[in-house]
Residue frames as qw, qx, qy, qz and C-alpha x, y, z in Angstrom:
[[0.172, -0.615, 0.390, -0.663, 29.69, -7.78, 159.91],
 [0.591, -0.213, -0.756, 0.185, 29.95, -10.01, 163.12],
 [0.419, -0.726, 0.015, -0.545, 28.12, -8.92, 166.10],
 [0.076, 0.378, -0.789, 0.479, 29.64, -9.47, 169.56],
 [0.473, -0.325, -0.818, -0.040, 28.16, -12.14, 171.78],
 [0.405, -0.752, -0.098, -0.511, 25.82, -10.79, 174.57],
 [0.207, 0.337, -0.726, 0.563, 27.34, -10.42, 177.92],
 [0.704, -0.492, -0.442, -0.257, 25.76, -12.34, 180.69],
 [0.116, -0.644, 0.536, -0.534, 26.86, -11.16, 184.11],
 [0.305, 0.051, -0.914, 0.260, 27.42, -13.85, 186.79],
 [0.264, 0.180, 0.593, -0.739, 24.45, -12.43, 188.71],
 [0.610, 0.259, -0.199, -0.722, 22.19, -13.05, 185.65],
 [0.449, 0.157, -0.865, -0.160, 23.00, -16.71, 185.40],
 [0.803, -0.389, -0.207, -0.401, 20.78, -19.21, 187.20],
 [0.148, -0.517, 0.763, -0.359, 22.21, -20.54, 190.45],
 [0.480, -0.009, -0.861, -0.168, 21.82, -24.39, 190.82],
 [0.147, -0.279, -0.785, 0.532, 20.33, -23.86, 194.29],
 [0.275, 0.130, 0.007, -0.953, 17.58, -21.53, 192.88],
 [0.464, 0.286, 0.811, -0.214, 15.42, -24.54, 192.06],
 [0.438, 0.572, -0.201, -0.664, 15.19, -23.52, 188.33],
 [0.823, 0.177, 0.540, -0.003, 14.08, -26.10, 185.82],
 [0.017, -0.507, 0.581, 0.637, 16.13, -26.41, 182.76],
 [0.782, 0.399, 0.348, -0.329, 14.00, -27.37, 179.73],
 [0.181, -0.403, 0.746, 0.498, 15.56, -29.45, 176.89],
 [0.546, 0.211, -0.456, -0.670, 12.42, -30.35, 174.99],
 [0.476, 0.019, -0.879, -0.029, 12.04, -33.63, 176.79],
 [0.567, -0.364, 0.292, -0.679, 9.51, -34.78, 179.28],
 [0.902, -0.137, 0.317, -0.257, 9.50, -38.11, 180.97],
 [0.520, -0.361, 0.693, 0.345, 12.64, -39.02, 178.88],
 [0.514, 0.431, 0.652, 0.354, 10.84, -38.91, 175.54],
 [0.127, -0.098, 0.222, 0.962, 11.01, -36.15, 173.07],
 [0.401, 0.582, 0.462, -0.536, 7.90, -34.14, 172.52],
 [0.263, 0.073, 0.689, 0.672, 6.68, -34.49, 169.03],
 [0.415, 0.362, 0.118, -0.826, 4.07, -32.07, 167.50],
 [0.611, 0.330, 0.715, -0.080, 1.37, -34.09, 165.66],
 [0.513, 0.813, 0.226, -0.156, 0.97, -31.58, 162.97],
 [0.169, -0.740, 0.511, 0.403, 4.75, -31.35, 162.26],
 [0.855, 0.473, 0.032, -0.209, 5.27, -32.42, 158.73],
 [0.543, 0.665, -0.477, 0.189, 9.01, -32.55, 158.71],
 [0.589, -0.637, 0.452, -0.207, 9.84, -34.35, 161.97],
 [0.865, 0.261, -0.420, 0.079, 12.62, -36.87, 161.80],
 [0.772, -0.602, 0.075, 0.190, 14.76, -38.35, 164.47],
 [0.030, 0.853, -0.499, -0.147, 18.36, -37.32, 164.53],
 [0.160, -0.423, 0.882, 0.137, 20.74, -39.78, 162.79],
 [0.786, 0.260, 0.471, -0.304, 17.85, -41.68, 161.08],
 [0.027, 0.458, -0.722, -0.518, 19.21, -43.71, 158.18],
 [0.831, 0.304, 0.372, -0.279, 17.43, -45.73, 155.49],
 [0.859, 0.489, 0.069, 0.136, 19.19, -47.85, 152.92],
 [0.730, -0.144, 0.007, 0.668, 22.52, -46.74, 154.28],
 [0.234, 0.489, 0.161, 0.825, 21.69, -43.06, 153.63],
 [0.090, -0.267, -0.511, 0.812, 21.14, -40.34, 156.20],
 [0.097, 0.680, 0.713, 0.141, 17.54, -39.24, 156.12],
 [0.089, 0.310, 0.026, 0.946, 16.77, -35.56, 155.35],
 [0.201, 0.188, 0.553, -0.786, 14.10, -33.70, 157.26],
 [0.476, 0.166, -0.301, -0.809, 11.81, -33.73, 154.39],
 [0.616, 0.027, 0.742, -0.265, 9.06, -36.46, 154.74],
 [0.417, 0.142, 0.831, 0.339, 7.72, -38.65, 151.85],
 [0.285, 0.808, 0.510, -0.076, 4.94, -36.29, 150.86],
 [0.032, -0.890, 0.197, 0.411, 7.39, -33.38, 150.61],
 [0.369, -0.331, 0.721, 0.484, 9.79, -35.55, 148.41],
 [0.392, 0.495, 0.745, 0.217, 6.88, -36.66, 146.03],
 [0.146, 0.900, 0.334, -0.240, 5.74, -33.00, 145.81],
 [0.079, -0.834, 0.345, 0.423, 9.14, -31.68, 144.90],
 [0.343, -0.173, 0.772, 0.506, 9.88, -34.15, 141.92],
 [0.409, 0.355, -0.145, -0.828, 8.04, -32.97, 138.79],
 [0.438, 0.109, -0.773, -0.446, 7.53, -36.37, 137.17],
 [0.194, -0.265, -0.901, 0.284, 5.51, -37.42, 140.29],
 [0.186, -0.062, 0.101, -0.975, 3.14, -34.42, 140.08],
 [0.616, -0.178, -0.521, -0.564, 0.04, -36.54, 139.32],
 [0.635, -0.225, -0.702, 0.229, 0.71, -38.90, 142.09],
 [0.179, -0.006, -0.398, 0.900, 1.29, -35.93, 144.42],
 [0.433, -0.129, -0.113, -0.885, -2.22, -34.51, 143.42],
 [0.703, -0.228, -0.623, -0.256, -3.75, -38.06, 144.09],
 [0.451, -0.112, -0.667, 0.582, -2.14, -38.09, 147.60],
 [0.114, 0.018, 0.221, -0.968, -3.70, -34.60, 148.32],
 [0.589, -0.137, -0.294, -0.740, -7.14, -35.63, 146.99],
 [0.704, -0.220, -0.673, -0.053, -7.22, -39.00, 148.84],
 [0.464, -0.761, 0.108, -0.440, -6.52, -37.14, 152.14],
 [0.929, -0.259, -0.132, 0.230, -3.63, -39.28, 153.33],
 [0.337, 0.732, -0.313, 0.503, -0.95, -36.49, 153.41],
 [0.444, -0.704, 0.386, -0.397, -0.95, -36.56, 157.27],
 [0.964, -0.155, 0.214, -0.021, -0.58, -40.43, 157.37],
 [0.859, 0.347, -0.007, 0.377, 2.33, -40.38, 154.88],
 [0.129, 0.796, -0.281, 0.520, 3.91, -37.41, 156.61],
 [0.490, -0.638, 0.407, -0.432, 3.74, -38.73, 160.15],
 [0.981, -0.134, 0.137, -0.045, 4.11, -42.56, 159.92],
 [0.099, -0.749, 0.632, 0.172, 7.70, -43.84, 159.95],
 [0.339, -0.290, 0.877, 0.178, 9.45, -46.64, 158.15],
 [0.682, 0.533, 0.368, -0.340, 7.35, -46.59, 155.02],
 [0.308, -0.160, 0.636, 0.689, 8.10, -47.27, 151.38],
 [0.515, 0.630, 0.224, -0.537, 6.07, -45.38, 148.78],
 [0.465, 0.133, 0.716, 0.503, 5.99, -46.86, 145.25],
 [0.206, 0.651, 0.140, -0.717, 5.21, -43.67, 143.31],
 [0.629, 0.455, 0.550, 0.308, 3.80, -44.07, 139.84],
 [0.208, -0.285, 0.160, 0.922, 5.35, -41.42, 137.64],
 [0.398, 0.485, 0.105, -0.771, 3.26, -39.23, 135.37],
 [0.370, 0.285, -0.708, -0.530, 3.64, -41.54, 132.40],
 [0.038, -0.142, -0.974, 0.170, 1.96, -44.33, 134.37],
 [0.307, 0.536, 0.554, -0.558, -1.18, -42.24, 134.62],
 [0.337, 0.494, -0.318, -0.735, -0.89, -41.10, 130.93],
 [0.201, 0.121, -0.899, -0.369, -1.19, -44.78, 129.81],
 [0.188, 0.373, 0.835, -0.358, -4.46, -45.20, 131.72],
 [0.062, 0.564, 0.606, 0.558, -7.69, -44.46, 129.84],
 [0.088, -0.397, 0.039, -0.913, -9.46, -41.16, 130.76],
 [0.679, -0.475, -0.315, -0.462, -12.32, -42.88, 132.49],
 [0.810, -0.251, -0.435, 0.304, -10.13, -44.57, 134.97],
 [0.351, 0.151, -0.243, 0.892, -8.16, -41.36, 135.72],
 [0.288, -0.417, -0.102, -0.856, -11.40, -39.50, 136.21],
 [0.783, -0.435, -0.401, -0.191, -12.78, -42.12, 138.45],
 [0.677, -0.105, -0.411, 0.602, -9.59, -42.06, 140.59],
 [0.149, 0.061, -0.195, 0.968, -9.87, -38.21, 141.04],
 [0.415, -0.380, -0.177, -0.808, -13.58, -38.22, 141.75],
 [0.838, -0.420, -0.305, -0.167, -13.90, -40.94, 144.30],
 [0.123, -0.779, 0.500, -0.358, -11.87, -40.10, 147.36],
 [0.813, -0.303, 0.468, -0.166, -12.16, -43.59, 148.90],
 [0.918, 0.350, 0.106, 0.151, -10.85, -45.21, 145.70],
 [0.344, 0.812, -0.309, 0.356, -8.07, -42.69, 145.56],
 [0.459, -0.675, 0.493, -0.301, -7.19, -43.40, 149.18],
 [0.935, -0.106, 0.336, -0.044, -7.03, -47.12, 148.57],
 [0.752, 0.606, -0.073, 0.250, -4.95, -46.60, 145.45],
 [0.114, 0.797, -0.471, 0.360, -2.30, -44.61, 147.35],
 [0.602, -0.531, 0.530, -0.273, -2.29, -46.93, 150.30],
 [0.965, 0.159, 0.206, -0.002, -1.78, -49.88, 147.92],
 [0.597, 0.679, -0.200, 0.378, 1.31, -48.13, 146.74],
 [0.187, -0.747, 0.433, -0.469, 2.64, -47.75, 150.32],
 [0.721, 0.008, -0.672, 0.170, 4.52, -50.53, 152.10],
 [0.638, -0.753, -0.082, -0.138, 4.37, -50.95, 155.90],
 [0.756, -0.428, 0.209, 0.449, 8.25, -51.33, 156.02],
 [0.132, 0.814, -0.404, -0.396, 11.27, -49.84, 154.32],
 [0.898, 0.198, 0.342, 0.192, 12.38, -51.71, 151.33],
 [0.085, -0.762, 0.408, 0.496, 15.72, -50.85, 149.81],
 [0.726, 0.558, -0.286, -0.283, 16.66, -51.80, 146.29],
 [0.149, 0.494, -0.848, 0.121, 19.59, -53.88, 147.64],
 [0.451, -0.054, 0.769, -0.449, 17.01, -56.06, 149.40],
 [0.799, 0.391, 0.064, -0.452, 15.26, -57.07, 146.23],
 [0.294, -0.413, 0.830, 0.234, 16.64, -60.33, 145.04],
 [0.481, 0.158, -0.678, -0.532, 16.08, -62.88, 142.22],
 [0.812, -0.138, 0.325, -0.464, 13.41, -65.56, 142.97],
 [0.243, -0.290, 0.911, 0.161, 14.22, -69.18, 142.57],
 [0.044, -0.270, -0.881, -0.386, 10.87, -69.87, 140.81],
 [0.370, -0.395, -0.264, -0.799, 7.27, -68.73, 140.56],
 [0.731, -0.482, -0.451, -0.176, 6.21, -70.99, 143.39],
 [0.686, -0.287, -0.325, 0.584, 9.06, -69.88, 145.71],
 [0.095, 0.703, 0.049, 0.703, 8.39, -66.01, 145.77],
 [0.561, -0.484, -0.504, 0.444, 9.60, -65.05, 149.18],
 [0.276, -0.068, -0.034, 0.958, 9.97, -61.39, 148.45],
 [0.176, -0.688, -0.546, -0.445, 6.32, -60.25, 149.05],
 [0.155, -0.035, -0.389, 0.907, 5.64, -57.17, 151.10],
 [0.047, -0.672, -0.733, 0.098, 2.44, -56.12, 152.71],
 [0.100, 0.483, 0.179, 0.851, 0.94, -52.64, 151.84],
 [0.144, -0.013, 0.464, -0.874, -0.72, -50.26, 154.21],
 [0.688, 0.015, -0.140, -0.712, -4.14, -51.32, 152.51],
 [0.746, -0.198, 0.583, -0.256, -3.33, -54.90, 153.46],
 [0.876, 0.466, -0.053, -0.111, -2.61, -56.25, 149.95],
 [0.704, -0.399, 0.407, 0.424, 0.74, -58.02, 149.01],
 [0.493, 0.821, -0.221, -0.184, 3.13, -56.94, 146.42],
 [0.921, -0.112, 0.188, 0.321, 5.86, -59.22, 144.96],
 [0.052, 0.907, -0.348, -0.232, 9.28, -57.85, 144.29],
 [0.901, -0.015, 0.320, 0.294, 11.97, -59.45, 142.12],
 [0.067, -0.736, 0.455, 0.496, 15.11, -58.72, 140.33],
 [0.866, 0.475, 0.034, -0.151, 15.26, -59.82, 136.71],
 [0.862, -0.047, 0.205, 0.462, 18.28, -61.55, 135.07],
 [0.422, 0.657, 0.084, 0.619, 19.03, -58.14, 133.34],
 [0.366, -0.054, -0.398, 0.839, 19.19, -56.51, 136.78],
 [0.256, -0.381, -0.161, -0.874, 15.99, -54.57, 136.48],
 [0.011, 0.122, 0.811, -0.572, 13.79, -54.43, 139.56],
 [0.353, -0.314, -0.614, -0.632, 10.07, -55.05, 139.60],
 [0.301, 0.077, 0.647, -0.696, 7.11, -54.46, 141.82],
 [0.687, 0.408, 0.541, -0.263, 4.62, -56.96, 140.59],
 [0.687, 0.435, 0.440, 0.381, 4.63, -56.08, 136.81],
 [0.125, 0.989, 0.002, 0.078, 5.75, -52.53, 137.25],
 [0.745, 0.211, -0.192, 0.602, 9.45, -51.80, 136.66],
 [0.400, -0.803, -0.165, 0.409, 11.12, -49.53, 139.23],
 [0.307, 0.941, -0.136, 0.033, 12.82, -46.44, 137.91],
 [0.871, 0.122, -0.134, 0.457, 16.56, -47.07, 137.14],
 [0.243, 0.762, -0.126, 0.587, 17.86, -43.48, 137.61],
 [0.158, -0.463, 0.547, -0.680, 17.42, -43.24, 141.39],
 [0.527, -0.194, -0.825, -0.056, 16.55, -46.29, 143.29],
 [0.444, -0.531, -0.600, 0.402, 16.48, -45.41, 146.94],
 [0.016, -0.599, -0.018, -0.800, 15.12, -41.80, 147.40],
 [0.446, -0.291, -0.685, 0.498, 15.42, -41.43, 151.17],
 [0.259, -0.693, -0.161, -0.654, 12.95, -39.19, 153.11],
 [0.210, -0.459, 0.565, -0.653, 12.76, -38.45, 156.92],
 [0.674, -0.109, 0.499, -0.534, 10.11, -41.11, 157.39],
 [0.836, 0.130, 0.532, -0.022, 11.01, -43.81, 154.73],
 [0.324, -0.229, 0.664, 0.634, 11.98, -44.54, 151.18],
 [0.576, 0.613, 0.099, -0.532, 10.51, -43.53, 147.74],
 [0.411, -0.077, 0.766, 0.489, 10.70, -45.66, 144.60],
 [0.455, 0.439, -0.188, -0.752, 9.44, -44.42, 141.26],
 [0.534, 0.157, 0.827, 0.079, 7.43, -47.00, 139.22],
 [0.012, -0.162, 0.549, 0.820, 6.40, -47.00, 135.67],
 [0.432, -0.318, -0.633, -0.558, 2.80, -48.16, 135.98],
 [0.572, -0.389, 0.290, -0.662, 0.05, -48.28, 138.66],
 [0.024, -0.153, 0.975, -0.161, -0.04, -51.53, 140.58],
 [0.031, -0.483, -0.875, 0.008, -3.78, -51.58, 141.15],
 [0.164, -0.147, -0.059, -0.974, -6.66, -49.22, 140.52]]
């Protein structure tokens, strides 16, 4: 059933001479952004040639079942707000199998020491967007120009093997979906933890 549009009489409309301010959500030419908004994204944001959805990186990780352990680590580490709010990030998310190959003592240590968990998550987060198409073959071990800095300050080397497989240090990137785009960056799944 379609409802009729409400009738606004000419006397109900604001007259331009009435000194009425029209609010459009902008103040001083800049859009107001709520700090606690988890799903803020600018209109027409694109990463890796794909239109970014409203969901942020934390939302994307939480909604993919084979990243559930990493999602729990993000929550335990207390970096949800940072990964939700900061823009132009790349998260290298270890899948559940990556945690399963670790010994129990290492996993227990990660989930009992919040600062260690925080550093682990930030070492898996780049300070820039890195698309799969930007990862190239290196011309030799001494000429690695494809290093990227993490939020924790460490460097990760990226390379493309002769077979076409992509690597972050010694961890292979998942081949099924390479560039998972979020409202504030890109997510790549990896098969092992980079550093603990």
